[in-house]
C-alpha positions as CSV (number, residue, x, y, z in Angstrom):
1,M,98.5,154.4,104.1
2,P,98.0,158.1,105.0
3,R,94.9,159.8,103.5
4,T,95.5,162.8,101.3
5,W,93.7,166.0,101.5
6,H,91.8,165.1,98.4
7,D,90.7,161.8,99.9
8,R,89.5,163.4,103.1
9,F,87.5,166.3,101.6
10,M,86.4,165.3,98.2
11,T,83.2,163.4,98.2
12,D,80.8,162.0,95.6
13,D,78.9,165.4,95.7
14,S,82.0,167.2,94.4
15,E,81.9,165.1,91.3
16,D,78.5,166.5,90.4
17,L,80.0,170.0,90.6
18,N,82.6,169.1,88.0
19,E,79.8,168.2,85.5
20,A,78.3,171.7,85.6
21,P,79.6,174.2,83.0
22,S,82.5,176.3,84.2
23,K,82.2,180.0,84.5
24,S,84.2,180.5,81.3
25,Q,81.9,178.1,79.5
26,R,78.8,179.9,80.8
27,K,80.3,183.2,79.6
28,R,81.0,181.8,76.2
29,Q,77.5,180.5,75.9
30,S,76.1,183.9,77.0
31,Q,78.3,185.7,74.4
32,E,77.2,183.3,71.7
33,L,73.5,183.9,72.5
34,Q,74.2,187.7,72.5
35,T,75.8,187.4,69.1
36,L,72.8,185.4,67.9
37,G,70.6,188.2,69.2
38,E,72.6,190.7,67.3
39,A,72.1,188.6,64.1
40,L,68.3,188.9,64.8
41,I,68.6,192.6,65.0
42,A,70.0,192.7,61.5
43,L,67.2,190.5,60.0
44,P,64.6,192.1,57.9
45,P,61.3,192.5,59.8
46,I,59.5,190.0,57.5
47,E,62.0,187.3,58.3
48,L,62.0,188.2,62.0
49,D,58.2,187.8,62.0
50,A,58.6,184.2,60.7
51,L,60.6,183.2,63.7
52,P,58.9,181.8,66.9
53,L,60.0,184.5,69.3
54,P,58.5,185.5,72.6
55,E,56.9,189.0,72.6
56,N,59.3,190.5,75.1
57,L,62.3,189.5,72.9
58,R,60.6,190.7,69.8
59,D,60.0,194.1,71.5
60,A,63.6,194.3,72.6
61,L,64.8,193.6,69.1
62,E,62.5,196.3,67.6
63,L,63.8,198.8,70.2
64,A,67.4,197.9,69.4
65,R,66.8,198.8,65.8
66,R,65.7,202.3,66.8
67,I,68.5,203.0,69.3
68,T,71.3,205.1,67.7
69,K,73.6,205.8,70.8
70,H,76.4,203.3,71.1
71,G,76.1,202.9,74.9
72,G,72.4,202.4,74.8
73,L,72.6,199.9,72.0
74,A,75.3,198.0,73.9
75,R,73.0,197.8,76.9
76,Q,70.1,196.7,74.7
77,K,72.2,194.0,73.1
78,Q,73.1,192.7,76.6
79,L,69.4,192.7,77.5
80,I,68.7,190.7,74.3
81,G,71.4,188.2,75.3
82,K,69.8,187.8,78.7
83,L,66.4,187.2,77.1
84,M,67.9,184.7,74.7
85,R,69.2,182.7,77.7
86,Q,65.6,182.2,78.8
87,I,64.4,180.6,75.6
88,D,65.4,177.6,73.4
89,A,67.7,179.2,70.8
90,E,68.0,176.1,68.6
91,P,65.1,176.9,66.3
92,I,66.6,180.4,65.8
93,R,70.0,178.9,65.0
94,I,68.4,176.6,62.5
95,A,66.5,179.4,60.8
96,L,69.5,181.6,60.6
97,A,71.6,178.8,59.2
98,A,68.9,178.1,56.6
99,R,68.9,181.8,55.7
100,R,72.7,181.8,55.3
101,E,72.6,178.7,53.2
102,H,69.9,180.2,51.0
103,D,72.0,183.4,50.6
104,R,75.1,181.3,49.7
105,T,73.0,179.3,47.1
106,Q,71.8,182.5,45.5
107,T,75.3,183.9,45.4
108,R,76.6,180.8,43.7
109,L,73.8,180.9,41.2
110,F,74.5,184.5,40.4
111,H,78.2,183.8,39.9
112,L,77.3,180.8,37.6
113,I,75.1,183.1,35.5
114,E,77.8,185.8,35.4
115,R,80.4,183.2,34.3
116,W,78.2,181.9,31.5
117,R,77.4,185.4,30.3
118,S,81.1,186.3,30.2
119,R,82.0,183.1,28.4
120,L,79.2,183.6,25.9
121,I,80.5,187.0,25.1
122,D,84.3,186.2,25.1
123,E,84.4,182.6,23.7
124,A,83.1,181.5,20.3
125,H,82.4,177.9,21.2
126,A,80.7,178.7,24.6
127,L,77.2,179.0,23.1
128,D,77.2,175.3,22.0
129,E,78.3,174.2,25.5
130,F,75.7,176.5,27.1
131,L,72.9,175.1,24.9
132,Q,74.1,171.6,25.6
133,A,74.0,172.2,29.3
134,Y,70.7,174.2,29.2
135,P,68.6,173.0,26.2
136,S,65.7,175.2,27.1
137,A,67.6,178.3,26.3
138,D,66.6,180.3,23.2
139,R,69.5,179.8,20.7
140,I,68.4,182.7,18.3
141,A,67.9,185.2,21.2
142,C,71.3,184.2,22.6
143,E,73.1,184.5,19.2
144,R,71.5,188.0,18.7
145,L,72.4,189.2,22.2
146,I,75.9,187.9,22.1
147,A,76.6,189.7,18.8
148,E,75.1,192.9,20.2
149,A,77.1,192.6,23.5
150,R,80.3,192.1,21.5
151,R,79.6,195.3,19.5
152,E,78.8,197.4,22.5
153,A,81.7,196.0,24.7
154,D,83.1,199.6,25.1
155,A,79.7,201.3,25.6
156,R,78.8,202.9,28.9
157,T,75.5,201.1,29.1
158,P,75.9,197.5,28.0
159,K,72.2,196.9,27.3
160,A,72.6,193.7,25.4
161,A,74.9,192.2,28.1
162,R,72.2,192.9,30.7
163,E,69.6,191.3,28.4
164,L,71.9,188.3,27.8
165,F,72.2,188.0,31.6
166,R,68.4,187.7,31.9
167,V,68.2,185.1,29.1
168,V,71.0,183.1,30.8
169,E,69.3,183.4,34.2
170,K,66.0,182.3,32.8
171,A,67.7,179.2,31.3
172,V,69.8,178.4,34.4
173,R,67.3,179.0,37.3
174,P,64.8,176.1,36.5
175,V,67.7,173.6,36.4
176,V,69.4,174.7,39.6
């Protein structure tokens, strides 16, 4: 049987080359690390200080915050991406994911409080359901604030509605 080109020139060493990431894969990884670096630029300084970052990366991130020119900022982001390739980025990914989850939790909690406040003002039977769900809430304060919020529904400054929000928040937060 005649030997093919593949049989003559491909050896066991060439199989090891196939296991290395392709150029496209390396570019995707580099882009992902640069995007991760850009997310670090956007972090508040106090949260950035909590992350285990090497000093040269921390300095590059601080410099990127001060750069206003588009071209200079783009070059700085590329440098940050290069520095990110030299470290283990997994702890950073985990910290950013935890931050995003915390933000989502806070947003869900805020929406829950908003829904309860709206229901309390709009629906007559909502107070009983709210007190059943959150027995620590102050019934008398809720009744008073609901009545005031209904009266001032058309007012420019709904003071009672804001106060009701605080009462609902106080009742909901310990449970969630």
